[in-house]
N, C-alpha and C positions, 0 to 999 in steps of 0.2 A: 284250411280256403285257401288256397293262393290269389297273394295284394295286388291288383293288378292301380294302374297308373289310375285307369279309371274312377274306381271306387274313392281315391284321394284325393283327385279332382272335385267330383261328388261331396265328400266328405268339408273338404276344407271350402268348398264354397254355402256345406248350410252354419260352419262354426267360427269360418279366417283364421282358424288355431294353421298352426304352419305345417309344409308337407311332411316331413320328420315326424313329428308328437300323427299327427297324422296316420302315420303310415302303422308306426305304434299302437294305437288306438284301436285301427282294422287289429292286430299281429292278437292285442290282450285280450278280441271278440270275436275269431275265428271271424274276423269277416262281418259279426251284425251291424249294420250301419245307424241302426238309433241304438243300441250298446254302449260303443263308442263316441257315439257324441253326448251322451251320457259318463260318460267316463272323461272325454273332455272336460265337462262341464265341470265334474265334480275335481275336476284336477284344477282348477280354473284356469283352464288356458287359452281356450275357445274367445272366452269375452277378452282376456288380456289381448293375446294374438291377432281377434282382432279390429282393437283398437290399435296397435301396431303395422300393420299392413293401409290407415291412415298417410296420407301425407301431413305433416307439423310446419308449416315453415312462418309459423304466425309466430309471438310467442315477443321473449324479452333476451334485451343485453341489461345488468347491472356488474361494478364493480364492487370493489375490496378493498380501503386504505391499512393500511397496520396503521397503531397508533399515534407512532413518530414520525410517521409519511412516507417511511421510508421502501415500505413495498404496494405492491396491489397489485390486485388481480380479479379480471373479466371473462365476465364468461357472458353466452349464448344460451339460452334453455327456450325449445319451442315448444309447440302450441299448433293445434288444424285453425283456433280460432284468433280472432283477434277479442272478440269479447272475452274470453281467458283468460289472453294474457291482461286485462283490466282485473283481471277477478284480484278481492283482495286475497287469498291463500293460496294463490298461482304469483302472487308476487313476495311473497313472503316465504312462499320455496325456493323462490330464485334468489330472497336475496341469503338463505339459505347456501345455498350452490357456491355462492362467493366467497361464505367466507368459509366452503371447509375451500375452494377452488384456492384463498391468502395460502396455507399451510400445507397442501400435496408435495407429493415428494413421485406424484405421477407422470409419469412423460406420458402420457398418451388416452387418451378415453377408456380405453379398458382396462386402463393400470387405475382409474380412477374410477368408475367405474365399481372395483373390485372393494377398493380399500375400504376400510369400515367410519361410517358417517359419525360426524361432531354433531348433527340436528337429533341423532336417534340413537343410543349404544345398544350395539349389537344386531344390528345393520349394518348389512353396505351398503353404501351410498346408489348403487340398481335397485337393493332391496325395495330403499327409497322411494324413489321413483316410481315402481311400482305399484305401489301404497298410493299413491296423489294420483297415476292412471285412472285407479280402479277408483277415486273419493272424487278425483273432479270429470272427472268421462267423456273422457279426450283422450290421443295421443299427443305425452307428452317428451321429448330429444333432451338430452344435456350436449346439443352436438360440438362447445370445445372450450376451449378452455387455455389463458397464456396468464406467466404472471412477471411483473416489471419490477427492480431494484434500484436506487439508486445508495449508490454509497457516500457518496459525498455532494447530496442536495436533497432534494421530491421527488415523488412521481403527481403528479396534479392528472383532475377523472374529471372527466363528462357526461354528462349524459345527457342525451339530444331527443325530443318529441317525444319522452319521458317511459322514454328504456327500447326505441327502435335506435338507435346509435351508438355506441359507448365509445369514448378513448379517455386514451393513458401517456402523459407525455413523461418523459423521465427529463426532471429538471435538474442538472448540474452548478451549486452557488454554493457560496465559504460566506452567504448570509441568503437565510428568508427569515420574510417579514409578510408581514398584508398586502405589501404593495408587489412585493416578490408570484407572493402564492397566484395572488387577482396574477398576473402575467401565462401565471403557467396556467388556468385557466381557462383564459383566453389564448394561449397556441390552442390548450386541445379541444374549444369550439371552433378555431378553424379550419384542424383536422379535421374533424366532424362536416365544415361544413363544404370543405372548400376538395379532400378527397386527396389529397398528393400521395403517390408513391413513393416518392424520396427521399428524409428530414432534407439531407443537402447534397451539393455534384457529388462528391466527397462518396458518397452511397450507391451514384450511379455509376455503371460495368463498364467496360470499354467494349464489350458486343453490345449494350446497349443500342451507348455511341453510333458506333459502328454500322451498324441494322436502321440507323433512325436516317444518317446519313445516308447514307443508299436510298431511301426513298425520299429524300428530297430534293438529293441531288437526281433523281426521275423528275420526280414532278420538274424544276427549278428551269432544267431541259424540254421535258415538254412542251411547260409554257413560253419560254423562251431559246426558241431552237435557234435562233442565229446568234445569240448574246453570245462571246467571248470563254473558252474556261475559265479562269482571273474575275469576271464578272459573278460567274456559277457560284464559283466558291465563298463569295461573298455573302453571296445571298444564301446557300446556304448553312455560312456562320450563325450571319443572325434570324434565320428562322428554327434553327434549334437553339440557340439562345431564348428566344421566344419560347419556344416548346421545355427548354428546361425551368424556364421559372411562372408553370405552368405544373407541371410535377413535384416542383422539389420544393418540400415548406417551406424553409429560409426565404427562399428568391419569390415568393407566391406575395402575389402587393395581397395586403393589409385586409381585412375581410369590414376589422370595423376603425378602419384610419378618415381621418376626416377631407380630409382632401382627395381619397382614391386612390395616392399612387404613390405613400408608407408598404414597405417589404416585412413582410414578418421581423428577418435577422434589425432587420434597422428599429423595429419594433424595439427588441427582445437587448442591445446593442443600446434603448435609450433610459429603457427599466433597472437596468446594469449604469449606465456611469448614473440615474439619482439617486441610486441605492448607492454611493461606492460599491461594487458587487465585482467579483464576475461569475457570470453563467457563461450558459453553454448547456444548447438542446439536442437530445441525445440520442433520442430515438424517439417510436410513437403506434400501437398498439390500436391497431382502428375495426370495430365488431360491424356487422350493419346487417338487426333481424333479417331474415329469410335470405339471402346475399349466396346468389348457386345453388337453391332448392331450386330442385327441378322437377317433376312429375315425371319417372321416366315408365312405360313402358313394359313389361315383361312376356314372352314366350314359357308359359306357363304347362306347355308337352315337355316342351325342350327342359324345360328346368326341371319338372319332376322323376322323366327321366335320368336326368343328367343325376338327383340326388338318388336316386333307389337304383343305380347300376343300369339301369336297362338300356 
């Protein structure tokens, strides 16, 4: 019996299974819709795929540090609801994913999911994830992971709002003590709160500077059409410096400064001086749960036709 796009669509709507799985099920049952439903159920595809089609934009960010503090990992694992994100079982699972990420050699999520799980020997990370989806009852997704390592110092970590935001900061230092570790945590808190784009001005590309300069130049001329070019240039320099202080971590006003005037770089310098240390903030990683996830509508007819080769 010829399998049509309409039949695939009907089976998918009934089961939530993937289109190609629906097509295979219909072929295997000679187009019998009820038998195809049972075929998918027997293979466990209907339930899992139906959940996998739902948007997972809640969840948690977690970090994991090595015993010596020189290496760390950060992960984002998504769930559909905040209720599940607060569930102890889910939180334990996310911690296991972070532990996996600390030692993984995978370069991307696909390779990460394919490697053997540390938490459940004999299973891949993907198989463990599928098992959690079945147990918890929501679509879950390991969205991303990253590692950070400091050869000469340590990695500071900070988790904000119970896992909504996570930060790692690489601290290069020749002295490691409680005061300097506290400084590292405070800088990580700064990153969580103020969302810098760069660590220092050294990271800012010429293209970014040129682009922002053109925008600021247009703004200044529109606001002050009668001012001479030399004044306009001074205005641009001032506004660009102000912008860089907002996007560069070390130039930002330190959120915990009592007078509100101290900037992060100065705070780091003062801690270094007080501890007779040489300290440099080398970089940071910031994950926020669900950032950038958007639900996109799909054109089902076109997708079916494309995957069926029609």
